[in-house]
C-alpha positions in Angstrom: 0.0 0.0 0.0 1.4 3.3 -1.1 1.3 6.0 1.7 0.1 9.2 0.2 1.8 12.5 1.2 -1.4 14.4 0.8 -4.3 12.0 1.5 -6.7 14.9 1.4 -6.1 15.4 -2.3 -7.5 13.4 -5.2 -4.8 10.9 -6.5 -5.9 9.5 -9.9 -5.4 5.8 -10.3 -3.1 5.4 -13.4 -2.4 2.1 -15.2 0.3 1.4 -17.7 -1.3 -1.3 -19.8 0.7 -4.4 -21.0 -0.6 -7.7 -22.2 -0.7 -11.2 -20.6 2.7 -12.2 -22.1 4.3 -8.9 -21.0 2.2 -7.5 -18.1 5.0 -5.1 -17.2 6.2 -4.3 -20.8 9.4 -5.4 -22.4 11.7 -3.4 -20.1 12.1 -0.3 -22.2 9.4 1.6 -20.2 10.8 0.6 -16.8 11.6 4.2 -15.9 8.1 5.6 -16.4 6.6 4.7 -13.0 9.5 6.5 -11.3 9.1 9.5 -13.7 5.4 9.7 -12.9 6.2 9.4 -9.1 8.5 12.4 -9.4 5.5 14.4 -10.4 3.4 13.1 -7.5 1.5 10.6 -9.8 1.1 7.0 -8.7 1.0 4.4 -11.5 1.2 0.6 -11.8 1.4 -1.9 -14.6 -1.4 -4.2 -15.5 -2.4 -6.4 -18.4 -5.0 -4.6 -20.5 -7.5 -7.5 -20.1 -7.3 -7.4 -16.3 -10.6 -6.2 -14.9 -8.7 -3.8 -12.6 -8.1 -1.6 -15.7 -11.8 -0.7 -15.7 -11.5 0.8 -12.3 -8.5 3.0 -13.2 -9.0 6.8 -13.7 -6.5 6.8 -16.6 -5.0 3.9 -18.7 -1.9 4.5 -20.8 -1.3 2.0 -23.6 2.3 0.7 -23.5 2.6 -3.0 -24.4 -0.8 -4.3 -25.5 0.9 -6.3 -28.2 -1.5 -9.2 -28.5 -4.5 -7.0 -29.6 -4.1 -8.2 -33.2 -5.4 -11.6 -32.2 -8.2 -10.2 -30.1 -9.0 -7.1 -32.1 -12.7 -6.7 -31.6 -12.4 -7.5 -27.9 -9.5 -4.9 -27.6 -11.4 -2.1 -29.3 -14.5 -2.8 -27.1 -12.2 -2.5 -24.1 -10.7 0.8 -25.2 -14.2 2.2 -25.2 -15.0 0.9 -21.7 -12.1 2.2 -19.7 -12.7 5.6 -18.1 -9.9 7.5 -19.9 -7.4 6.2 -22.4 -4.2 7.5 -23.9 -4.0 7.6 -26.7 -7.8 8.0 -27.1 -10.1 5.2 -28.4 -10.8 7.0 -31.7 -7.1 7.4 -32.4 -6.5 3.7 -31.6 -9.4 2.5 -33.9 -8.0 4.6 -36.8 -4.3 3.9 -36.4 -4.6 0.2 -35.7 -5.6 -0.4 -39.4 -2.8 0.5 -41.8 -5.3 1.8 -44.2 -4.6 5.1 -42.4 -1.6 5.3 -44.7 -4.0 6.3 -47.5 -5.3 9.2 -45.4 -1.7 10.4 -44.9 -1.0 10.1 -48.6 -4.2 12.1 -49.4 -3.0 14.8 -47.1 0.2 15.1 -49.1 2.5 13.3 -46.7 5.3 11.4 -48.5 4.3 7.8 -47.8 5.6 4.4 -49.0 3.1 3.2 -51.7 0.6 0.8 -50.3 -2.2 -1.3 -51.8 -4.9 -3.0 -49.7 -7.0 -6.1 -50.5 -10.0 -7.0 -48.4 -11.0 -10.6 -48.0 -12.6 -11.8 -51.3 -10.8 -9.1 -53.4 -8.5 -10.1 -56.2 -4.9 -9.7 -55.1 -2.6 -7.9 -57.6 1.1 -8.2 -57.0 3.7 -6.7 -59.4 5.6 -9.5 -61.1 8.9 -7.8 -61.5 9.3 -6.3 -58.0 10.2 -7.6 -54.6 7.3 -7.0 -52.2 6.3 -7.1 -48.6 2.9 -8.7 -47.7 1.4 -8.3 -44.3 -1.9 -7.9 -42.6 -3.4 -4.4 -42.5 -4.2 -4.9 -38.8 -1.0 -6.1 -37.3 2.1 -5.2 -35.3 5.6 -6.5 -34.5 6.0 -7.9 -38.0 3.5 -10.7 -37.2 2.4 -12.2 -40.6 4.8 -9.9 -42.5 7.0 -11.6 -45.2 9.2 -10.5 -48.1 8.7 -12.1 -51.5 10.6 -12.0 -54.8 8.1 -14.6 -56.3 4.7 -13.0 -57.1 2.9 -16.4 -56.9 4.2 -17.0 -53.4 3.3 -13.4 -52.5 -0.3 -14.0 -53.7 -0.5 -17.3 -51.8 0.6 -15.7 -48.6 -1.9 -12.8 -49.1 -4.6 -15.3 -49.9 -3.9 -17.2 -46.7 -4.2 -14.0 -44.7 -7.5 -13.2 -46.5 -8.8 -16.6 -45.6 -8.3 -15.7 -42.0 -10.5 -12.7 -42.5 -7.7 -10.2 -42.7 -7.3 -7.3 -45.1 -3.9 -7.5 -46.8 -1.3 -4.8 -47.3 1.1 -5.1 -50.3 4.1 -2.7 -50.5 7.2 -2.7 -52.7 10.3 -3.7 -50.8 12.3 -0.5 -50.7 16.1 -1.3 -50.7 16.6 1.8 -48.5 15.3 -0.1 -45.6 18.6 -2.0 -45.5 20.0 1.1 -43.9 17.3 0.9 -41.3 14.2 2.9 -40.3 14.4 6.2 -38.5 12.0 6.1 -35.6 10.9 9.7 -34.7 9.4 10.0 -31.2 7.0 12.8 -30.3 5.7 13.5 -26.8 2.7 15.7 -26.5 3.0 16.6 -30.2 6.6 17.9 -29.8 9.6 16.1 -31.1 11.5 14.3 -28.4 14.2 11.9 -29.7 14.9 9.4 -32.4 16.5 6.0 -32.9 17.3 3.6 -35.8 15.6 0.3 -36.2 17.7 -2.2 -38.2 16.0 -4.3 -40.9 13.5 -6.7 -39.4 12.4 -8.9 -42.4 15.0 -11.4 -43.6 15.5 -12.2 -47.3 12.6 -13.9 -49.2 11.9 -17.4 -48.1 12.8 -16.8 -44.5 10.7 -15.8 -41.5 11.7 -13.1 -38.9 12.9 -14.2 -35.5 10.5 -13.4 -32.7 11.2 -12.4 -29.2 10.5 -15.2 -26.7 7.0 -13.9 -25.8 6.1 -14.3 -29.5 4.5 -10.8 -29.6 7.0 -9.0 -31.8 10.0 -9.7 -34.1 13.4 -9.0 -32.6 14.9 -5.7 -33.6 18.4 -4.1 -33.6 18.1 -0.5 -32.2 20.7 2.2 -32.1 20.6 5.9 -31.3 19.9 8.4 -34.1 20.2 12.1 -34.8 18.1 12.8 -37.9 18.4 15.8 -40.1 15.6 18.4 -39.7 14.2 17.5 -43.1 13.5 14.0 -41.8 11.9 15.5 -38.7 9.8 17.7 -41.0 8.3 14.5 -42.5 7.4 13.3 -39.1 5.8 16.6 -38.1 3.8 16.5 -41.4 2.5 12.9 -40.6 1.5 13.9 -37.1 -0.3 17.1 -38.3 -2.1 15.2 -40.9 -3.3 12.5 -38.4 -4.5 15.2 -36.0 -6.3 17.0 -38.7 -8.0 13.8 -39.9 -9.0 12.9 -36.4 -10.0 16.4 -35.6 -7.9 16.6 -32.5 -4.9 18.7 -31.4 -1.6 17.0 -32.0 -0.7 18.0 -28.4 -3.4 15.7 -27.1 -1.4 12.7 -28.3 0.7 11.7 -25.3 3.1 9.8 -27.5 3.6 9.1 -31.2 6.3 7.4 -33.3 6.8 8.0 -37.0 8.9 5.4 -38.8 10.7 6.8 -41.8 12.9 5.4 -44.5 15.3 7.4 -46.6 17.3 10.4 -45.7 16.9 14.2 -45.9 16.6 14.0 -49.7 13.8 11.5 -50.0 12.3 10.5 -46.6 9.0 8.6 -46.7 6.7 7.5 -43.9 6.6 3.7 -43.5 4.4 3.7 -40.5 2.8 6.1 -38.0 2.5 4.5 -34.6 -0.1 5.9 -32.2 -1.4 2.8 -30.4 1.4 1.3 -28.3 4.8 2.0 -29.9 8.1 1.3 -28.3 9.6 4.6 -27.6 13.3 3.6 -27.5 14.1 5.0 -24.1 17.1 2.6 -23.8 18.7 4.2 -26.8 19.1 7.4 -24.8 21.9 8.3 -22.4 20.9 8.4 -18.8 20.6 12.2 -18.5 18.6 12.5 -21.7 16.4 9.6 -20.8 15.6 11.1 -17.4 14.8 14.5 -19.0 12.5 13.0 -21.8 10.7 10.7 -19.4 10.0 13.8 -17.3 8.4 15.2 -20.5 6.3 12.1 -20.8 5.2 12.5 -17.1 4.4 16.2 -17.8 2.3 15.1 -20.7 0.3 12.7 -18.4 -0.1 15.6 -15.9 -1.4 17.8 -18.7 -3.8 15.1 -19.8 -5.2 14.6 -16.3 -5.8 18.4 -16.0 -7.6 18.3 -19.4 -9.7 15.4 -18.3 -10.6 17.0 -15.0 -8.5 14.6 -13.1 -5.8 16.8 -11.7 -4.9 16.5 -8.0 -6.8 19.7 -7.2 -9.9 18.7 -9.2 -11.4 16.7 -6.4 -10.8 16.4 -2.7 -11.3 13.2 -0.9 -13.8 13.2 1.9 
């Protein structure tokens, strides 16, 4: 039992949501509970499907990485919790990679993507290497590279048979240099890191972390040019405009970009539960930026009427 310094004040119950395989995340977010405590906020980890989450005043999505297998149940849960970050309408839009079309329509340079719902005829370029993956997915689950169009169509057909919409993208060789992951906190740029190539050559499957929830990645620190950051800002602004929210209302966001300052393109925009790469920062920077995360939580609580002075306990 935590002893509260000011028991007369309202202390919101905050949950960092994981999943049954990773109820306390993968370790990257280990400093967040302490960062929140430094702001006088008490938080604890809990699997998203634990009934205790429904009693929390605020739930923050961090490692809910099994939702692709329980998608309808997960979306229903996001609508039942009292307050969710990021909000339910953001989750519903961003969990389906068809959002890439909305970014493209808004003028954001985006990797070309074609989508095929179950029952639709799958068209795969015969001369190009492609990536085939489910439109609702994360952690590279179900994602494979193909140089053979027949094999690509077969994999896509298998995903459709499971009731999944399929995403087909050209395999861009620039990804061999890694993806630049741009992290935003409260709509403001925070830090970046590089994700090494995840998908192995055609004919091979990615190696998954022992929990089975995501493919193993090689991460390193990054210091992108401002032109790359500009693409990230454009993606975040387009998402906020589409969702009719303020970008500052997004506690966290990650924009994965391939290419450099000359030709950066968005590969993915992650607003549901992205890894934020804290371990790629030096200790001083990590402490400072996790404080920004905590300040974002504090701001959200005030916005939601849940600040410590909003209610007094009897």
